[in-house]
C-alpha positions in Angstrom: 0.1 0.1 0.2 3.0 2.4 0.7 4.8 1.7 -2.4 1.0 2.2 -4.3 1.1 5.4 -2.5 4.5 6.6 -3.2 3.9 5.8 -6.8 0.5 7.3 -7.2 2.2 10.8 -6.0 5.0 10.8 -8.1 2.7 9.8 -11.4 0.7 12.7 -10.5 2.7 15.3 -9.7 5.7 14.5 -12.3 4.2 12.4 -14.5 1.4 14.1 -15.7 3.4 17.1 -16.0 5.8 15.5 -18.1 3.3 13.9 -20.4 2.0 17.5 -21.0 5.6 18.6 -22.1 5.4 16.1 -24.4 2.0 16.5 -25.9 2.8 20.4 -26.0 6.0 19.9 -27.6 4.0 17.3 -30.2 1.5 19.1 -31.1 2.9 23.1 -30.8 6.7 23.1 -31.3 6.6 20.7 -34.0 3.5 21.7 -36.1 2.0 25.2 -37.1 -0.8 25.4 -34.2 0.6 27.9 -32.6 0.8 30.0 -35.5 -3.0 29.0 -36.6 -4.0 30.5 -33.6 -2.2 33.5 -33.9 -3.4 34.3 -37.0 -7.0 33.3 -36.3 -6.5 36.7 -34.3 -5.3 39.0 -36.9 -7.3 42.2 -37.8 -7.7 40.7 -42.1 -7.6 44.5 -42.9 -4.7 45.7 -41.0 -2.9 42.3 -40.6 -2.2 43.3 -37.2 -3.7 42.2 -33.4 -6.4 44.5 -32.4 -5.2 45.0 -29.0 -1.7 45.2 -29.5 -1.9 48.9 -28.5 -4.9 48.9 -26.4 -3.6 51.0 -23.2 -7.0 49.9 -21.5 -6.5 46.3 -22.1 -3.0 46.5 -21.4 -3.3 48.0 -18.2 -6.3 45.4 -17.3 -5.1 42.8 -18.3 -1.6 43.2 -17.9 -0.2 45.6 -15.4 -3.4 45.4 -12.6 -3.1 41.5 -12.6 0.6 42.0 -11.8 -0.4 43.1 -8.7 -1.8 40.1 -7.2 1.2 37.8 -7.2 3.8 40.8 -6.2 1.2 41.4 -3.4 1.9 37.7 -2.3 5.0 37.8 -2.5 5.7 40.6 -0.7 3.3 39.7 2.2 5.1 36.1 2.2 8.6 38.4 3.1 6.8 40.2 5.6 5.4 37.3 7.1 8.9 35.3 7.3 10.4 38.6 8.7 8.1 38.9 11.5 8.3 35.3 12.6 11.5 36.0 14.0 10.1 38.6 15.9 7.7 36.5 18.4 10.4 34.0 19.8 12.7 36.8 20.7 9.8 38.8 22.6 9.1 35.5 24.9 12.5 36.2 26.7 10.3 39.1 28.1 6.7 38.0 29.4 5.9 41.4 30.6 6.7 43.0 26.8 5.1 39.8 25.0 2.0 39.7 26.9 1.3 43.8 27.1 -2.2 44.7 26.6 -0.9 46.9 24.4 0.5 44.1 22.0 -2.9 42.1 22.8 -5.4 45.2 21.9 -3.8 46.6 18.7 -3.6 42.6 17.6 0.2 42.9 16.6 0.8 39.8 19.0 -1.6 37.5 17.5 0.1 38.7 14.0 3.3 37.8 15.5 2.4 34.3 16.9 0.8 33.3 13.4 3.7 34.6 11.4 5.7 32.4 13.7 3.9 29.5 13.4 3.4 29.4 9.5 7.2 30.4 9.3 7.8 27.8 7.0 5.1 28.3 5.0 5.9 32.1 4.6 9.7 31.0 3.6 8.7 28.2 0.9 6.2 30.9 -0.6 9.4 33.3 -0.8 12.0 30.7 -1.9 9.4 29.1 -4.4 8.6 32.9 -5.8 12.2 33.3 -6.3 12.8 30.0 -8.2 10.1 30.0 -10.3 11.3 33.6 -11.4 15.0 32.4 -11.7 13.6 29.3 -13.7 11.6 31.4 -16.4 14.2 34.3 -16.8 16.8 31.0 -17.8 15.1 30.1 -19.8 14.1 33.1 -21.8 17.6 34.4 -22.0 19.0 31.0 -23.0 16.6 30.2 -25.7 16.5 33.3 -27.8 12.5 33.2 -28.5 11.3 36.6 -30.3 7.6 37.6 -29.5 4.9 37.2 -32.6 4.8 40.7 -33.4 8.7 41.0 -33.3 9.1 38.4 -36.3 8.9 39.1 -39.8 5.5 36.7 -39.9 4.0 39.7 -37.9 5.7 43.0 -39.5 8.6 42.7 -37.2 12.2 42.6 -37.8 13.3 39.5 -36.4 13.4 35.7 -37.8 11.1 33.1 -35.8 12.5 30.6 -34.3 11.5 27.4 -31.6 13.2 27.6 -28.7 15.1 24.7 -29.5 16.6 25.7 -32.0 19.8 28.0 -30.4 19.1 26.1 -26.7 22.3 26.8 -24.6 23.0 25.3 -21.3 25.6 27.7 -20.0 25.8 30.7 -22.6 23.0 33.2 -23.4 21.3 32.7 -26.8 20.9 35.7 -27.9 18.6 38.8 -27.3 14.8 37.4 -27.5 13.0 36.7 -24.5 9.3 35.5 -24.9 9.8 31.8 -24.3 8.3 30.7 -21.8 5.4 32.9 -21.1 6.4 35.6 -18.2 3.2 37.0 -17.7 1.3 33.6 -17.9 4.4 32.6 -15.3 3.8 35.1 -12.7 -0.4 34.0 -12.5 1.2 30.4 -11.8 3.4 31.1 -9.2 0.8 31.6 -7.0 0.7 27.8 -7.1 2.8 27.7 -3.9 -0.4 28.8 -2.1 -2.2 25.7 -2.8 1.2 23.4 -1.9 0.4 25.5 1.4 -2.9 24.5 1.6 -2.0 20.5 0.6 0.6 20.8 3.5 -2.1 21.6 5.9 -4.8 19.6 4.6 -7.0 22.1 3.3 -10.3 20.8 2.2 -10.3 23.7 -0.5 -7.1 22.9 -2.1 -8.4 21.2 -5.1 -10.4 24.5 -6.0 -7.8 26.8 -4.9 -5.8 24.7 -7.9 -8.2 25.1 -10.1 -8.4 28.5 -9.7 -4.8 29.3 -10.2 -4.2 27.4 -13.2 -7.2 29.0 -14.6 -6.0 32.5 -13.5 -2.5 31.4 -15.5 -4.5 30.7 -18.6 -6.3 33.7 -18.5 -3.0 35.7 -17.4 -1.1 34.3 -20.4 -4.0 34.5 -23.1 -4.7 37.9 -22.9 -0.9 38.1 -23.9 -1.4 35.7 -26.9 -4.8 38.1 -27.8 -1.9 41.3 -28.2 0.4 39.1 -30.2 3.0 39.2 -27.5 3.0 35.3 -27.2 1.8 31.8 -29.0 -0.2 29.8 -27.0 2.3 26.8 -26.4 4.2 29.9 -24.3 1.6 30.0 -21.6 2.1 25.8 -21.5 5.2 25.9 -20.9 5.1 28.6 -18.5 2.5 26.4 -16.1 4.5 23.5 -16.9 7.9 24.7 -15.9 6.4 26.6 -12.8 4.5 23.5 -11.4 7.6 21.4 -11.4 9.5 24.0 -9.8 6.9 25.0 -7.0 6.7 21.4 -6.6 10.2 20.2 -6.4 10.3 23.1 -3.8 7.6 21.7 -1.5 8.7 18.4 -1.9 11.7 19.8 0.1 9.9 22.0 2.3 7.2 19.4 3.8 8.6 16.1 1.9 5.7 13.1 0.4 4.1 12.6 3.1 2.3 16.0 4.5 1.7 17.0 0.9 -0.1 13.1 0.2 -2.0 13.3 3.2 -5.9 13.0 2.6 -7.3 16.2 3.3 -9.0 16.9 6.6 -12.8 17.4 5.8 -14.0 20.0 8.6 -17.4 19.6 10.5 -18.5 21.1 13.4 -18.0 18.5 15.7 -14.3 19.1 14.6 -14.1 22.5 15.3 -12.8 22.1 19.0 -9.7 24.2 19.6 -6.6 22.2 19.4 -3.8 22.0 21.8 -0.5 23.9 20.2 2.1 21.8 19.4 4.4 24.6 20.4 6.5 25.8 23.3 3.9 27.3 26.4 6.3 30.6 25.8 5.0 31.1 22.1 1.2 29.3 23.0 -1.5 32.4 22.4 -2.8 33.4 26.3 
């Protein structure tokens, strides 16, 4: 049973993304499907993407959506820093449990950040690694965006990501593969693994919502001609693998594979904290 459970875990979390990568490679990178989809979005009269220079569309679909992953990352950094304060205050009981800290909600916030220090640090590291991986791939494949290529009025030749790929040197000036905007949405997958670690019963709906968000982020750039559809799929695959491996290092397989905890009225009684007595809320 243990072996089967372990096998299922890796088949789902590693096997499915790798299978999807093979499908995307065969369906998009080795065919003209990407160009066919983008050609459908062209204005027949002008031969350009209608939303390419739409400032309102750019603001609503590109600039504003970046606030969500940016704020999430910033909150994780702040939470990580705050998590080290409460253990220091615990050495001064009179200060740690002063009415001022309690009434201002500072003490509960510090206790919360301490309890979830690993989660905050995981989100920070996962975000950083995902950003690093995506930037590495962009600079080592030198793929130009559709509107930058001669296919859609640009000066650059179109190429696939594997044509100029280099492990240790920058391949050129192209920075379009995988989709950067899509990847910023997919980085929120870190929150799914936090929910999975805590066996939250809504972890799966959260996963679906984040995947949809990433696809929406990527599709809006496809509509503008800044990316091909496959760039969104590749962004999701690489972000998933990076975040999953990071979660595996932080939490371990058993924590990520444990069944979700169904919360009922009977199970909502306060649990005794496993934290040291000095760190527990009063």
